[in-house]
SERO-4910 file (N, C-alpha, C, O; in steps of 0.05 Angstrom, whole numbers):
BEGIN
 pado doro    nc1    nc2    nc3   cac1   cac2   cac3    cc1    cc2    cc3    oc1    oc2    oc3
  Thr    A   2670    388    198   2684    382    173   2684    353    168   2689    337    186
  Thr    A   2677    345    143   2678    317    135   2683    315    105   2679    334     90
  Gln    A   2692    292     97   2695    286     68   2667    278     58   2651    266     73
  Ala    A   2662    283     33   2636    276     21   2639    272     -9   2660    279    -20
  Thr    A   2618    261    -21   2617    257    -49   2593    271    -60   2571    268    -50
  Val    A   2596    286    -82   2574    299    -95   2560    278   -112   2572    267   -130
  Ile    A   2534    273   -106   2519    253   -121   2506    266   -145   2504    254   -167
  Asp    A   2496    291   -142   2481    304   -163   2486    334   -160   2487    344   -137
  Ile    A   2487    348   -182   2491    377   -181   2475    391   -203   2474    380   -225
  Ser    A   2464    414   -197   2451    431   -217   2458    459   -212   2474    465   -193
  Gln    A   2448    478   -227   2454    506   -224   2444    516   -196   2456    535   -185
  Ser    A   2424    503   -185   2412    514   -160   2419    497   -135   2415    507   -113
  Gly    A   2429    473   -139   2435    457   -115   2450    432   -120   2458    426   -143
  Met    A   2454    417    -98   2468    391   -101   2459    372    -79   2449    380    -58
  Cys    A   2463    347    -85   2459    325    -65   2487    314    -58   2502    308    -76
  Ile    A   2492    312    -33   2518    304    -23   2516    279     -6   2497    277     11
  Phe    A   2534    260     -9   2535    236      8   2558    240     28   2581    242     20
  Leu    A   2551    242     53   2571    247     74   2585    221     82   2573    200     85
  Asn    A   2612    223     85   2627    199     92   2627    193    122   2632    171    131
  Ser    A   2620    213    138   2618    209    167   2596    227    178   2588    247    165
  His    A   2587    221    202   2566    237    215   2576    264    224   2597    265    237
  Ile    A   2561    285    218   2567    311    229   2541    323    238   2520    317    226
  Pro    A   2542    339    259   2517    352    268   2509    374    249   2522    394    247
  Ile    A   2487    370    235   2477    389    215   2447    388    214   2435    367    218
  Ala    A   2435    410    207   2405    411    206   2397    429    183   2412    446    174
  Pro    A   2372    426    173   2362    443    153   2364    473    161   2362    479    185
  Glu    A   2368    490    141   2371    519    144   2398    528    152   2404    552    154
  Glu    A   2417    509    158   2444    517    165   2459    525    140   2455    513    118
  Glu    A   2475    545    142   2492    553    119   2518    537    121   2530    534    142
  Ile    A   2527    527     97   2551    511     97   2570    521     74   2561    534     56
  Ile    A   2595    513     76   2615    519     55   2624    492     45   2632    474     61
  Ile    A   2624    488     19   2633    463      7   2658    469     -9   2659    488    -26
  Lys    A   2679    453     -5   2704    456    -20   2706    433    -39   2706    410    -30
  Thr    A   2708    438    -64   2711    417    -84   2737    422   -100   2746    444   -103
  Glu    A   2748    400   -109   2772    403   -126   2766    416   -152   2782    432   -162
  Glu    A   2743    410   -164   2736    420   -190   2726    449   -190   2731    464   -209
  Met    A   2711    457   -169   2699    483   -169   2708    502   -147   2699    525   -146
  Gly    A   2725    493   -130   2734    510   -108   2713    511    -86   2700    491    -80
  Phe    A   2710    535    -74   2690    538    -52   2663    546    -62   2661    564    -79
  Leu    A   2642    533    -52   2615    540    -58   2601    543    -31   2607    530    -12
  Thr    A   2582    562    -30   2566    565     -6   2537    558    -11   2527    561    -34
  Gly    A   2524    549      9   2496    541      6   2482    538     32   2493    541     54
  Thr    A   2456    531     31   2439    526     54   2429    498     53   2419    489     32
  Val    A   2430    484     76   2420    457     77   2389    458     75   2376    472     91
  Arg    A   2378    443     56   2349    443     53   2337    417     65   2314    418     75
  Trp    A   2352    395     63   2342    370     76   2366    353     83   2388    357     72
  Phe    A   2362    335    102   2383    317    111   2371    290    118   2355    288    137
  Arg    A   2378    270    102   2370    242    107   2395    226    107   2405    217     87
  Arg    A   2406    223    131   2432    211    136   2435    186    117   2418    169    118
  Pro    A   2456    184    102   2480    201    100   2478    222     78   2499    234     70
  Arg    A   2454    227     67   2452    246     45   2442    274     54   2427    276     74
  Leu    A   2451    293     39   2446    321     47   2439    337     22   2453    335      2
  Gly    A   2417    351     22   2409    368      0   2416    397      6   2409    408     27
  Val    A   2430    410    -13   2440    437     -9   2430    455    -31   2432    448    -55
  Gln    A   2418    478    -24   2411    498    -43   2435    517    -45   2443    529    -25
  Leu    A   2447    519    -69   2471    536    -72   2463    565    -72   2441    573    -80
  Glu    A   2482    581    -61   2478    610    -62   2477    619    -91   2495    613   -107
  Met    A   2457    633    -98   2453    642   -125   2469    667   -131   2460    689   -125
  Ser    A   2492    664   -142   2509    687   -150   2520    681   -178   2520    658   -187
  Ser    A   2530    701   -191   2541    697   -217   2567    680   -215   2573    665   -234
  Asn    A   2581    683   -193   2606    667   -189   2599    637   -187   2612    621   -199
  Thr    A   2579    631   -171   2571    603   -167   2561    591   -194   2568    569   -202
  Ala    A   2544    607   -208   2534    598   -234   2556    592   -253   2556    572   -268
  Ala    A   2577    609   -254   2599    605   -272   2615    580   -265   2624    566   -283
  Lys    A   2619    575   -239   2634    551   -230   2619    526   -238   2631    507   -249
  Val    A   2593    525   -234   2577    501   -241   2576    498   -271   2579    475   -281
  Glu    A   2573    519   -286   2572    517   -315   2599    507   -326   2600    491   -344
  Ser    A   2621    517   -315   2647    508   -323   2651    479   -317   2662    464   -334
  Phe    A   2642    470   -294   2643    442   -287   2628    424   -307   2639    404   -316
  Tyr    A   2604    433   -314   2588    418   -333   2603    416   -360   2603    394   -372
  Lys    A   2614    438   -369   2628    438   -395   2652    418   -395   2655    403   -414
  Lys    A   2667    418   -373   2690    400   -371   2680    371   -369   2691    353   -381
  Tyr    A   2659    366   -353   2649    339   -349   2638    328   -375   2644    306   -383
  Ile    A   2622    344   -388   2610    335   -413   2631    330   -434   2630    310   -449
  Lys    A   2651    348   -436   2673    344   -455   2688    318   -449   2694    303   -467
  His    A   2694    313   -424   2708    289   -416   2691    264   -421   2701    244   -431
  Tyr    A   2665    265   -414   2647    243   -417   2644    236   -447   2643    212   -454
  Met    A   2641    256   -464   2637    251   -492   2662    240   -506   2660    225   -525
  Ser    A   2686    246   -495   2710    237   -508   2718    209   -498   2736    196   -509
  Ala    A   2705    199   -476   2712    173   -465   2700    151   -480   2703    127   -473
***
């Protein structure tokens, strides 16, 4: 377990910046907890310390969470 920052996110995946070293390798399944979207599951596709590429589990629930995040982010960004 470690704290991290989401650098980039799309419907199919995300790039994460890890705040500390954790033992992880491609093809491992992980659970990501975010304040904005709750829990997301995915598979590590690449790891270049301290960045990690994750392919999100493709489900309607995950798609809805990411879409909702985009709507909130874009609404907030456009009003700023």
